[in-house]
C-alpha positions as CSV (number, residue, x, y, z in Angstrom):
1,M,13.5,-103.3,81.9
2,L,16.8,-101.6,82.8
3,Y,15.3,-100.4,86.1
4,K,14.3,-103.9,87.1
5,T,17.7,-105.2,86.1
6,M,19.5,-102.6,88.2
7,A,17.2,-103.2,91.2
8,L,17.9,-106.9,91.0
9,S,21.6,-106.2,90.7
10,V,21.6,-104.1,93.8
11,I,19.6,-106.7,95.8
12,L,21.5,-109.7,94.7
13,G,24.9,-108.0,94.9
14,F,24.0,-107.0,98.5
15,L,22.9,-110.5,99.4
16,S,26.0,-112.0,97.9
17,S,28.2,-109.6,99.8
18,E,26.3,-110.1,103.1
19,F,25.7,-113.9,103.1
20,L,28.6,-115.2,101.0
21,G,31.2,-112.5,101.5
22,I,31.7,-112.2,97.8
23,A,31.5,-108.7,96.2
24,T,30.2,-108.5,92.7
25,G,32.2,-105.6,91.3
26,G,30.0,-102.9,92.6
27,L,26.3,-103.3,93.1
28,V,25.3,-102.3,89.6
29,S,28.0,-104.1,87.5
30,A,26.3,-107.5,87.4
31,G,23.1,-105.8,86.3
32,Y,24.8,-104.0,83.4
33,L,26.5,-107.2,82.3
34,A,23.2,-109.1,82.5
35,F,21.6,-106.3,80.4
36,F,24.3,-106.7,77.7
37,M,24.4,-110.6,77.7
38,G,23.0,-110.4,74.2
39,S,26.4,-109.1,73.1
40,P,28.8,-111.6,74.7
41,A,31.9,-110.0,73.1
42,R,31.1,-106.8,75.0
43,V,30.7,-108.7,78.3
44,V,34.0,-110.6,77.8
45,S,35.9,-107.5,76.8
46,T,34.6,-105.7,79.9
47,L,35.8,-108.5,82.1
48,A,39.1,-108.6,80.3
49,V,39.7,-104.9,80.7
50,S,38.8,-105.3,84.3
51,V,41.7,-107.8,84.7
52,V,44.0,-105.4,82.8
53,I,43.1,-102.6,85.1
54,Y,43.7,-104.8,88.1
55,L,47.2,-105.7,86.8
56,V,48.1,-102.2,86.0
57,T,47.0,-101.0,89.4
58,L,49.2,-103.7,91.1
59,L,52.1,-102.5,88.9
60,L,51.5,-98.9,89.9
61,Q,51.4,-99.9,93.6
62,K,55.1,-100.7,93.4
63,W,55.9,-97.0,92.9
64,I,52.9,-95.1,94.2
65,I,51.1,-95.4,97.5
66,I,47.6,-96.3,96.4
67,Y,44.9,-97.3,98.8
68,G,41.3,-96.3,99.8
69,R,39.8,-93.5,97.8
70,R,43.0,-92.9,95.9
71,R,43.0,-96.5,94.6
72,F,39.3,-96.2,93.7
73,M,40.1,-93.1,91.7
74,V,43.0,-94.8,90.0
75,V,40.9,-97.8,88.9
76,V,38.0,-95.5,87.7
77,L,40.4,-93.3,85.7
78,L,42.1,-96.3,84.2
79,S,38.7,-97.6,83.3
80,V,37.8,-94.4,81.5
81,I,41.1,-94.4,79.7
82,F,41.0,-98.0,78.6
83,T,37.4,-97.8,77.6
84,W,38.1,-94.8,75.5
85,L,41.1,-96.5,73.9
86,V,39.0,-99.6,73.0
87,E,36.3,-97.2,71.6
88,Q,38.9,-95.5,69.4
89,I,40.3,-98.8,68.1
90,T,36.8,-100.3,67.3
91,H,35.6,-97.0,65.8
92,T,38.3,-97.1,63.1
93,G,37.0,-100.5,62.1
94,A,40.3,-102.3,62.9
95,I,38.3,-105.0,64.6
96,G,35.2,-106.5,63.0
97,T,33.6,-107.5,66.3
98,D,31.8,-105.1,68.7
99,I,34.1,-105.3,71.7
100,R,33.2,-102.0,73.3
101,M,33.0,-102.0,77.1
102,V,29.8,-102.1,79.1
103,G,29.9,-98.6,80.4
104,F,32.9,-96.4,81.2
105,I,33.3,-97.2,84.9
106,I,32.0,-100.8,85.1
107,P,35.4,-102.3,84.4
108,G,36.9,-100.1,87.1
109,L,34.3,-101.1,89.7
110,I,35.0,-104.8,88.9
111,A,38.8,-104.2,89.1
112,N,38.4,-102.4,92.5
113,D,36.7,-105.5,94.0
114,M,39.4,-107.7,92.4
115,L,42.0,-105.7,94.3
116,R,40.1,-106.4,97.5
117,Q,39.2,-110.1,97.1
118,G,41.0,-111.5,94.1
119,I,40.3,-112.1,90.5
120,V,38.6,-115.5,90.8
121,K,36.1,-114.6,93.5
122,T,35.2,-111.3,91.8
123,L,34.7,-112.8,88.4
124,A,32.8,-115.8,89.8
125,G,30.5,-113.4,91.9
126,V,29.8,-111.0,89.1
127,T,29.2,-113.8,86.6
128,V,26.8,-115.8,88.8
129,V,24.8,-112.8,89.8
130,A,24.6,-111.5,86.2
131,V,23.4,-114.9,85.0
132,L,20.8,-115.1,87.8
133,I,19.5,-111.6,86.9
134,K,19.3,-112.6,83.2
135,L,17.4,-115.8,84.1
136,V,14.9,-113.8,86.3
137,M,14.4,-111.3,83.5
138,L,13.9,-114.0,80.8
139,T,11.4,-115.9,82.9
140,G,9.3,-112.8,83.4
141,I,9.0,-113.2,87.1
142,L,9.4,-109.5,87.5
C-alpha cells in the first residue's frame, strides 16, 4: 500500500506543479502525510514543524547567505534536529499525544517549498494532494 501511495504522490505532485504551478513540499511529502492521516496529530505536528523550519530559515538568512543547495541542506538539517527534539520530548512521556513527525526530512522538504512559494500555497498544495491520495486509496481504485 505504501508503494501505491508514493506512486500517487509523485504523479499528483508532478501534475500539481506542472499544471497549477503549486509545489507540494517535495514529490513524496503528500504521500507520507496521506499514509499517516490515521494519526492526525502527527500530520499537524509535521506541518507545524515545517512552518517553524521556514521561520528559522528566514531568520538565519539575515546573517548567513543561504540559497540553492545550501538552503536545502539547512532546511533538511533543521528538520532532522527538530524531529529529533520532538522525539525526545514525546519519548519522556511529557506529552500524552503522539505528535512525532512523519519522517525525519518531510518537514524540511515542505519548508523548502514554503521558502520558494509561500506558506499558504505550499500547505494548500500538500494538503489537497494528500487528501486526494487518501481518497483514492480508500475507494480502492488502485
